[in-house]
N, C-alpha and C positions, 0 to 999 in steps of 0.2 A: 318538631325537626327544624332546627335555626337556620336562617339562610343568611349568606352575608351579603352584603351591600353588590350592587351590581358592576359598580366599578372597579371592585377591589380584586388585585391580581392573585391568581393563585403560582404554584410552583413552577409550572410551565410559561408562565408571563401572560396566560389568557384570561381574557375576562368572561367573568361567568357567561356572558352573554354569547361570547364566540365558542366557547365551550358547550352551551347546548345547540348553536349551529352544528357542531359537527357531530355531537350525538345523534342528533336529530338525521343528518346526511348519514350517519351508520346504521342507523334503523332503518332507512331506505334501500340502503345499499344491502343490507341483510335481507328484506322482502324480495329483493329482486333478485337476488344470486340463487344459484343451484341450489342443491341438497349437500353436494359436496362442500360448495363453498361457504355455505351456510353453517355447517358444521367447524369449518376452519376458521370464520369468523368470530362464532361462540367461543373460542380461546382463549380470546382476548380478553375476558371476564376478570374483574378483580378476584385474586385467591381466597378472597372472605365470601365471596358467592357461592352458594349453594346451587342445588339441581331446583329449587322451587323459585330463587331469584332470578336466575336466568332463565328460568320460562317465563316469567311475568315481565320482566322487563325485554325480551326479547320476544316477545309473544309467540315462541318456538313450542313446538312439541315436547314430552318429559322425555322420549327416547332419543331426541338431537341433545336435548340438555344433559344425560347421562352418557351420551358416546364423545359430547364435548370434554367432558372432566377426564372421561379415559384418555383420550386422546391429549391432552394437555399434558394430563400426569408423565404417559409414558414416550410422549414424543416433540413436547414443548409448545411454542406457542406457533399458531399457522403453519401446524403440521398437516400433510396430504393424508385424509382417512382412506388408507388404501383396500380397505374391504371391502370398500364403495367401487372401486375400478373392476371387482373379480380378478382377472390376468393382469399384468404388469403389461404397461404400454410398450412396445417394441420400439427399439433404438433405431436411428436412420441408418447406421450401421448395417444393422441385422436386415431392415427394408430394401436396402440397397442389397444387400447381399443375396437374398434370394432371388432379386430382380435379374441380377446378373447368372444366378444359377439355371434359371429360366432360358437364357439367351444362347446356354452355352451349347457347342456342337455335340451330339448324342443327347442331350436333352430335347430338344427342338432341331427342327433345321427350317432353314429358310426356303420359300417357296420360288421358284424360277418362273413361275406365269405371271405374266403381266397384269390379269385381272387380279391376281393377289397381292392388291397395294390397298393399305388405309391410308388416310392422311392423321397426323399427330401432331398440334401446334401447326397445323397448316402445312406441314412436310408431308411428301409421300415417304411411307414405312413398309416394306417388304413383311407382309404375312408368313409368321413361322409357324409350323405344326409339330407337334409333340410327337418325338417319337419313343415314349412309353407312358404308362399313366399317369395319373398326377400321386395315385399311391405310390409306384416306383420310384417316381421322383421325388418324394417325401422321403422315402427311404434312402434313397442315394443322398440327399442332401442331409441327412442327418448322419449319415456314416462319417460325411466330409467334415462336417461343422460338427463334435459332439458336444460342443461347448456352447452350442446358439440353442436355448430354449424356445421352440415356436412349434404349436399345435399343427394339426392336418388343417382346420379351418383357416387358420391364419396364413397359412404356407398356399391355400389355392386362393386365398381373397387377395395376394399380392401377386397372382399371374400376370405380365404385362397384357396391355391392349393387345397387342400384336402376336401374342402367343395363341394360338386355338387349339382347343382340345379334339374335336372333330376333324378328322385325318381326311381329305378328298381322295378319290382314285389316285392308289399309289402306282408309279410306273417306272421304269428304269431300275427294277430291284434286284439287287445281287444273288444270282442263279444260284450259286453254291449254297446259301442260307435258304432260299427260298422251295429248293428240291428239299434238302432235309427235313425244313418245317413240314412240307407235305408228306414227305414219308412217316414223320413222327405224328403227323397227324392221323394218317391213314392208321397207323400202329395202337395209335389210344383209341380210335372207334371201334377197333376191333378189339382191341383188351377189355374194353367195355361193352360190347355186346358178349363176348365169349367169357365172362370172367366166371370162374366157379367158386361156390361158395362166398364170404364174408359179404354175403349179401349184393355181389355185383361192386361191390367198393375195390377200386384201384389206386395207383400212384400212377399221375400223370407223367409224362416220361417227355422230358426238352431235350434240347442238345445241349445245355449248361449241366443237366444231370448227367448225361453219357460222358463229358469230359471228366467231371469231377471223378465218375467212378473207372474210368481207364487212366489217366495219365497219373502221374506220381503224385503224391501228397506233397513234394514240392517240388512241382516239375521245370526241366529246364527246357532248351529250346530243341532237343533231341526227343524230348516226350513229344512233340508236336510233329517233329519230320518223321516221327516212326523211327528213330535210329535208338533208342532208348533199350538195352539191356532187360529190363524190369516189367516194361509197358510197352514196348512196342509190337511184340507179338498178339496184344488183346485186341479182339473186335468187338463192335457192339454188342453182335451178336452173342457172344460169351456172357454178358450181363444181361440179356434180355432171356436169354434162355434158365435163368435162374427161378424165374417165376412159373411155379408149377400150377398155377393156378389156373391155367389158361387152356380151353378145348382148342387145339389144333387142328381140329377134322373141318372147322368152316373155311372158306375163302374169304380173302381179304381183297380190300380195294385202296387203291392210291394213285395219285398222280403225278406228273414229273413235265419238266419245261425241257422239251428236246427240240432240236434242229435236223428238220427233214427237208431236202429237196432245199438247203439254203433258207429255209423258212423255221424260224422259231414256234412251237406251237405246243398248247396244254393236251398231254395225251393221258389218259386213264386207264389204270390196268387192273383187272381182277386176277387174282394167282393165290398160291396157297401160301401161311404162313410162314414158311419156311423162305418161300421165295422172296417174301417181303424183306426178311429178315438179310439175305442174300443181298439183296437192293440196297439197302443201308449199308452194310461192309463194304460194297463197292464203291460208293462215295464216300464213305468215310476220310480215307488219307487226303485225298483233295480237300474236302470240308474243313477235318482238324486243323492242316495246314493254312487254308485260308483264314480260318475263325482266328487262328493265332498272329496271324499277319496284322489281320485287321484291329484285335485288340492292342498288340504291341502298338503300330502305328497311331490308332485313334490317341491313347494315351501320350505317347510321344511329342506330337504335335501338340498335343493341349498344355503340356509342361513347356512346350518351347514358347506358346504363346505368353504363358506366364513368367517365364524367367527372360522375357525380352526386356531391352530397354533401350533408352537412346543414347546411352553409354557402351553399350555393347554389340549388339546384333540387331539385325530388321528381320522378322517374318514376312515375306510377299507370299502370298494363297492367288494362284493365276489361274484361269481358265476360259475358254472360249464361251460365250453366251450363244444362245439360239440367234441366228439370223432373225433381223428384222425386216420385215416384208414392206416395202413402198406400198401405201395404198392411198385413196382421195375419199373425201365427204360423198361426193358426186362422181361417179364412173359411168363410162359408156360401155354399153356391150361389148363384149370380148375384152374386154381388158382387164378381166380376172385372169386368161390365160397369159398374160405378159407382165408379171409383176416382178419387178428388181428388188432385189436383196442387200441387207447391210452387216459388214460385219461390225461385231461388238466383240472385244478382247475386255476382260475383266481383272482388276487386282484390288487386293484388300492388305494396305500395308499397316502392319503393327509394330510399336516398339514402345514396350511399357504401357505408359497411358496414353500414348499418340498413336490414333488410328487415321488413317488417309486411305480413302475409295477412289481408285480410278478405272476409268473406261477407255479404252484406244477406239475410235470409231474408224473406218477405212472402206475403201471400194475395191479392196482386193479379197477375193471371194475363195481363195485358196486356204484352210487352215493349215498352214502346214509348219516347218522347222524355220524357213527363211522369214514370217510373218513372227513368230514367237521371239527370233532372234533382234528383229527391229524395235519390239514390243518392248524386250528388255531393256533397249536404249533408252528409249524413252522413258523407262520408269526409274532408272537407275539416275538419269540427270534429275530424275524428280524428286527422288531423296536427297539429292546433293544439296537441290537447291531449298528445301522446305524442311530440312532437317540441320539445322545449323552444326551441331555435335558431330556430323560428319566430318569437320575441319579439323577436329581435335584426335590425333593420333594416338590409339590406345594398341599397347602390345597385350593383349590379353590369351587365355588359355581356355576355350571354350571346350568344353565335354560334349563332341558329337556323336563319336564314338573314340576316333582317335582324338587327342588334345594337340588343337591347332594354336599355331601362333600366328596373329593376324592383326592388322590396323583396323580393319573394319569388317564384319562378317554378314553377307547375305544370303537368305534363306529362303529360297523357292521351294513351295508345298504347290504339289498338283497332283492331279490323279494319273491313273496308267494309260492314257491314250495314246498309244504307240507310233500314230501316224504325225503329232506335233509334240510330243512330249517325251516319252520314254521310248526314243530310238537312238542308233550311234551316232547320226549327226547331231542332236542336240546335245548328246553327252559329249560329245568330243568338241561344241562350242561351249560345255563348261569348261572346259580344260583352258580354253583361250579367255577365259571371262574377266582375270585379273588385267590382261594385256588390253583387253578390246575396250574395258567398261571404265576400269583403275578403281573396281573393286571383286574381294574373292567372293567366293559364291559356293555351295553347296548345293544339293537337290533332294526333297524329301517327297516320297510318293506315300499317297495312301491307299490299301490294295483296292483293288479292283471294285469298281460300282460303290464304293462308300467315299465319294470322294464330295459329298456333299458341305458346303460350306457357305460364309458371306459373300462367296462371289456370285451365287446364285441370286440372291435378293437385288446385286448392283444391276446385272442384266433386267430383270423385271422392273425393276425402279426404273430407269430410262426409256425402255418400249412404254411403260404404261403413262409415264407425264406424254410423251407424244402421242400416242392413239389417244390418249382424252383431250389433248389439244387440237388435233384433227379433226375429231367428232364432235366438239363441243363449239369450240372457236374459229372452225374453217381455216387452222393454219394447213399451209401447201406446204409438203415436204416431198421434192423431188429425186435428190441424191444424197450421198452420204455426207457430203459437204453442207450440204443444208439440215442435215441430222445433227449434224456435230455442232451448228451454229445455234440450233434451237435448243440442244442439252447445254449447250455453255451459257447460253444467257438465261434459261432457264435457273440453272443451278449460281448464276451471279445476283440471280435477284433473290433468291431464297439465303445468300451471305447477308444481304445486306439488312434481313429482317434479324437474322441470326444472333445468337448473343456472342459465339465466337466470330464474326464475320467473317467464317472461312465458310465456302461451299459444300454441300454435303457432299458432292460425285467433284470429281476435277476431271475433264473432258480432253483428248487430243484426237488430233485428226492424222491418221497415216494415208499418203496416195499411194495408189498401186505400183507407180512407177516408184518409188521412193523402195520399195521392196522390190520391184524386179533388178532395180540398180543394184542394192543391195548384193542381194544372189548373185548376179554377173560380176560384181567387180570383187567381193570379198570371199562369199561363201561356197561358190561354185569352184574356182581356183584352191581354195583350201580342201574341199571334198575330194577334189580329185587327186590330190596328192594321196591319198589314204589307199592301201589295198584292201579291194574290195571284201577277198575272203578272212580280212583280217577283222572281227569285229565280235563285239562281248557276248560269249555264249549265254544262252538263257537269260537274256536282260530283263526280260519280264518278272523275273525270279528277285529280282532285285529292288529295295524299297528304297535305299540311302546310297549315293554318291556324293563322295567328296573327293577334294583335288588336292596332290601334294607339292609342295612347292617345283619340283621338277617334272610336274604333269603328269603324273602318276595319278591314275585314278582307285581309290579304295571304295568297293563295292560290297554293300552289306544286304542279306537279305530283310534283317529289319533295320534302325536305326539304331538298335541299343544291341546287336550283335557282337557277341565278343569274335566268332570269326568272321574273318573277310576274304576278299579276292582282290587282287592287283591285278590293275590293267594299264599298257602303255599303247596308245596310239601308234602305229609305226607308218613311217612316210615311203614312198616307193624306194626315194634314194634311200633309207637306212634300213631294209629290208633283210640286206644280205651281212649285216652285221653279224659277227660269231661270238658277239660278250653282249650281256647284259647287267645293269648294278640290280642288286637283290635287295628287297624291302622285307620280305617276310620270310619266316623259315619252310612255310609252303612252300619258295620258290627253288628250294633244294631238297634234294636224294642223295641217298645214298650211293657214293664212289662219283661226284660229281667234284671236278675242278674249280676251282676258284683262287683269286687271288687277294691275299688278306695284308692287313697292314701291322705289321710287327716291330715297333718301337723304331718307324720312320722307313724300315725294310720292306718291301713289297716283294712278298714271297707265294711261290706256287703252291696249293693244297689243294689235299684229296680229302672228302668228309668222309669219315667212319662210320659216325654215330650223331644223330639228332635227337635232340632230349627237348621235345615242345614243352614239357612239365617247366623246366629251369630254363628255357629259352637257351641254351648251350649246343655248342658242335665241337664234337671231338675230332681234330682233323692229321694227316699226315704229312710232314712237310717234306720239300724238296729244295733242294740246292744246286746254284747259287740264286740270288736275288736277284728279281730283274731289273736291268735287262738281259734277256738270253733264249734262246731258243732250244736249247738243251738242257736236262734237269735230273738230278739224281735224287735217290731217298736219301735224307739228312740222316746219319746214323746219331749225332751226337742230338739233334732236338727232339728227336724218337725216343729217348731211352725212357721218357717218363709219356704218360697220356696226356695230351694238353687239351682242356676245353677253353673255347672264345667265345666270344658274342657275336651276335649278328652285326653291330657295330663294327668290329675289325673286318668285315667281310668289304672289299672293297667292289669287286665285280664278279660274276659267274660264267663261266664258259658255255655257249649254249650248245655245242657238242666236244666230247673229250678229245684230248689230244692223242697222237700216235703214240702206242705202247712199245718200250724194245723189249728184247729179250730178257735183259737186265733189270727188268721195269724202269729203265729211264724213259721219260717222257719230251716227246719230240712238238716242238708250237709248229704250226706252219707258218708260212707269211702272213696269210689274212690275220690270223690269230694275233701274230705278234706286233706288229702295224695299229691293230685295232685297241690291244690293250698297252701300247707305250701312247695312244693319243688319249685315253683317258687319265692314265696316270701323271702326265704332263699337267693335270688340272691341281695335283697335289705338290 
């Protein structure tokens, strides 16, 4: 083999000496590389080299040389030998998607206890506990994301540190779900012990199985309210009695949570199989409705958060945390019985990718509507300051149920606590939200005992940091104001080391005198004008409250309910009004007298037929047009049946006028005056 002179240049303008240096470095790199990288490096060998030449020059194995030639032929130079990787690497998008899925409400829940706090990157993070098993979570993830290819082991490995599988002692559970689970637990135990044939095998019965067997294949709201003509009369016992392989002679045992002497206790009962089925039937109607509310509201709130953005609406989940009890590291005997407490009100704000955590600290110890009103004012001011797009007015149509026209919508989400959230006074304040704070608002409630969310973790976090500082650093906190100063300072220091330069939690302080002054100057005079007997009936059965521009409340059993009820709060000064404006067909009845707008003429009319399907009303016209006090049936206008829309109806008379012998109609002076005052606005 002839060698060229050392200083002779080759085609890439390198000398033989430089080329040898590079080749020696390549050999050294090959020896230090991993198995996968060695296969990649072998693909740069000349095309004329065979397996033996590659093995000799690189000092590799025969297997590596063979795999390199195949890889080079199929995928080219420096290609990755994917078969060495087993499964493909998960993309960053998939990893983030799985982690976000674990943190969803319904998959895991934030612990409200201050001891359930861990530190991640030197910041306190509330622990979350799985509400379902990993297998169930994995199945739910695959159903929601069918295009994502991930195995169960990888799904489990991506579980965030703060999400724990082992759930501690559960408290504050839903009594409807828990009682039904206890009944079905007793039923399954009885079936297991008394099955005939099939070697004792039986199908485990759960609430989902019963719901799927009882309601229609494509269920509607009527199916869950037991008003469906097809499934409304079917009971769980009808389904359970289909199993003829059960010995009915033995007694069954089950447990139930019941209230006796104003105390809740778990009672154990023994009885016949038929008695157990009767007990399940007695709980079924309430459980089915509650289960429907829970599922509907959970899905609606989930979609509400996903669809929020900084250019449309903000979702604000609000709640009271458990009070913080002031304590000291060194206490004298007897102080234990004189502990003071601090009110903590939490709010989680979400607008698209923007998430803000807010806590409001106060020495006002009543968790009532007055405090909620003051807290709402602080939250709205915080939104206006920290989200610049609030200044941009966008007239949008958002589907809550009714389509609303608004410049910025503000959703409150809370549980059904009647003392401070779901009561007539708080809902009445909702009708004044636009005037009081400058933002329109509606309220969305979760079903009873299913209001767990990010607010639970906020309260736990601020109480944990204060408790840890008191016990380890000797910090002294003697009042609500000092607790606020500590919380604000802690989060201010956390913002300095954060990549976003924002505190994880924004803290505010409200003095008790501020709440009392707001109540005496604003809320008390407003509430005293209300008629005490004029309240929203069955207010706890509604989970969605929207406000129309005329302050009419739209109340829905679920946020997606097609049916709804309207309600107008009446002042004492307006309690004697003889007319009212009509908003829905439900406010009309056969024979009701209305005033309609017919091409600019206001005609007194009488409803003859109401078609809820087409949303049309057939009326009988009277003449002459208003104004007037005596009206006669119109012979010319009533020759044909006329159908009008609800938009043509201006108002409805609360009480029918007096009818004469010839079917003439007489308006009294009060009705005439009230109608005239309304029509002057047109």
